[in-house]
C-alpha positions in Angstrom: 25.6 20.6 -21.2 22.9 18.9 -19.3 22.8 18.7 -15.5 21.0 15.3 -15.7 23.0 12.2 -15.0 20.8 10.2 -17.3 21.6 9.8 -21.0 18.9 11.4 -23.2 17.7 8.0 -24.4 17.6 6.4 -21.0 14.1 5.8 -19.5 13.6 5.8 -15.7 12.8 2.6 -13.9 9.4 2.7 -12.1 8.5 0.3 -9.3 5.0 0.6 -7.9 4.2 -1.5 -4.9 0.6 -2.0 -3.8 0.2 -3.7 -0.5 -3.0 -4.7 1.2 -3.5 -4.1 5.0 -0.2 -2.1 5.4 -0.2 0.5 8.1 1.9 3.7 8.1 4.4 2.4 10.5 4.8 -1.0 8.7 7.6 0.3 6.5 11.3 0.6 7.3 11.4 4.3 6.4 8.8 5.1 9.0 9.7 2.5 11.7 13.3 1.6 12.3 12.1 -1.7 14.0 10.9 -3.0 10.6 13.7 -4.8 8.9 13.4 -4.7 5.1 16.7 -3.6 3.7 15.8 -3.9 0.0 12.7 -1.7 0.5 14.7 0.7 2.6 17.3 1.1 -0.1 14.6 1.6 -2.8 13.0 4.4 -0.6 16.3 6.0 0.2 17.5 6.1 -3.4 14.1 6.9 -5.0 10.9 8.7 -4.3 8.3 7.8 -1.8 4.7 9.0 -2.2 3.3 9.8 1.2 -0.2 11.0 0.4 -2.7 8.3 -0.3 -6.3 7.3 0.3 -7.7 4.1 1.6 -10.9 2.2 1.4 -12.1 -0.6 3.7 -11.4 -3.2 1.0 -8.6 -3.6 -1.5 -10.6 -4.0 -4.7 -11.4 -0.2 -5.3 -7.6 0.6 -4.9 -6.7 -2.1 -7.4 -9.4 -1.0 -9.8 -8.2 2.6 -9.6 -4.6 1.5 -10.4 -5.7 -0.5 -13.4 -8.2 2.1 -14.8 -6.7 5.4 -13.7 -10.1 6.4 -12.3 -11.0 7.4 -8.8 -13.3 4.8 -7.1 -16.4 6.7 -6.1 -17.9 5.4 -2.9 
């Protein structure tokens, strides 16, 4: 018997959110004063990735997401 609650042919749902100009405390799971119940539920029931890098403009981050390559500066 499997300890997984997913059926063998069920694929996970993946939601990736890329936000420009968002600070660490601009999310409801880091700051209780931010009211975003849908995002809070997604974070509480899923996985949040806390290690990231930032660049002064958004285009390198977007290019890295689309290509899978690290944007060398």
